[in-house]
N, C-alpha and C positions, 0 to 999 in steps of 0.2 A: 437887783443890782444891774446896772447898765454895763454893756460891753463897750470898752473904749473903741474909738473910731479906727485906730491902726489895726486892731484885731478884727474888726468887722471887714476891713479891706482884705486881710489875709484870708478870712473865711470865704469871702466872695470870689477869691481866686483859687479856691481848692480844686475845682474841676480842671483848670489849666495846669495846676501842679500835678494832678494825677496823669494828665496826658503827657506832660514832659517826663514824668517818672517812667511811664509805659514806653515812650519812644527811646529813652536812654537804655532801658532793659533790653529792648529789641535790638538796639545797636550793639550792645555788649554781647548778646547772644550771636549776632551775625559775625562779629569779629572773632569770637571764639570758634565758631563753625569754620570760618575761613582759615584760621590757624590750624585747626585739626585736619581739615581736608588738604591743606598745603603740606602738612607733615606726612599725611598718608599717601601723597603723590599726585594730587590733582594738577599741580603745575609741573610735574615731571619727577622722575627718580623716586618712586615709592611703591608701596604695595598695590594701590589701585591704579597706578600708571602702567603696570606690567600687564601685557595681554598675551595670551596663548591661544592659538587656533590650530585646528587639524582639518585636513581635507576630509570629506565624507568617506572616502575609501581608505583613509589613514596612510596614504602614500607620501604625505608631506605634512610636517609640523612646523609651526612658525612661532617665534617669540619676538616681541617688539614692544615699544612704548605706545600705549593708547593715547597719551597726551604728549604732543610734540610742540616744538617752537618753529616758527617760520624761518626758513633758511638755515636751520641748525641741522647738522648731520646726525642721523639716528642709525642705530644698529638693528638690523633684522637678521635673526639667526634662523636658518632653515635646516631642519633635520629630516633626512630621508632614511627610512628603515631599509629600503631596498634600492640600492643605487642602479640596478639594472645590469644588463649584459655588458661584459667587458669593462664595467666600472664607469661607463659614460653616462652622465646625467644631463638631461636637457630640461632647462627651466625656462618658462616663458612668462613674460609680464604683459598683461593686456593694456590696451590703449588708455583706459581710465587711470591705471596705475602710473603709466609713463607721463600722463598729463598732470597728475597730482604730485609726483615725486621725481626728483632729479637724482639719478643713480650716480654715485661718485666712484665706488670701487667694489670689487668682489674679492673674497679670499676663500679658496684659491681663485686665481684669475681664470676666466673662461678661455678655452683653447680657440674657440671661434664664436662669432655671433652671427645671427641671421634674422631677417625680417620674415614674419609669417603674417601676411595681410598687414594689419596695423599693429600687430604685437611684435615684441622683441624677444628673441630666444637666445640663450647662451648655452654652449656645450662645454661641460666641465668633466674633467677626468677625476674620478674618485678612486681612492685606493680600495680594491675589493676586499682586502683583509681587515679594513677598519669599518666596523658597523656600529652604530648608524653613521652614515656620511653626514658631515656638517658643513654647510656653506654659510658664509657671512656676507651680508650685503650692507653697505652704508649708503643711505639715501637721505636727501633733504627735501622737505615739503617746499613746493614752489610758491604757495600762498598760505594765508591763514584762513581758518574757517572750521565749521563743524561738519561732520559727515564726509570727510575726505575718504574716497573709496577707490578700490581697484582690486585686482586679483592676480595671484601667482598660480601657475599650473604647470603640470608635466603633460606633454602632448598625449592625447588619448585618455587622460584621467580627469577626474573632477577638479574644478578650480577651487582655490583656497581664497576666500574673500578677505581683504585687508581693509580696515577702517580705522580712522584716527580723528581726534580733535586737535587742531593746530592753533596754538596761541600766537598772537602777533609778536 
């Protein structure tokens, strides 16, 4: 029995159909992965978006969003187990941090600010009865890109590196 010509044409295109089927399955898998990663926080506000870091000497702990948006204000929560003598806390931001992020406000507000070389330091009064001391910083990335880095430190102590990916 002879195969009719329309069926022969379909059989001849079977390899193309398999490639189309494979491409569509890959596209569906990529869309599903993007949805799952988005729900998990790849584009902000989710489990994988939250970052926590501690200085090597455990003098400073930081919570912030690892994935941020350019020009959007983000919250950085700084926790200090030992506020120091008299409750005065000095926090410094290195030049790369200041280059990458624009600081908009602190809570509580610093009593005074000073420059130390190219770094900016703020002097805060923490209530000695409240442990740990918590400072909140709101800052916005100046540009978008991967590998935005800087550091926050207390003078005489180990710096705490901060890095984030910033979406446009």
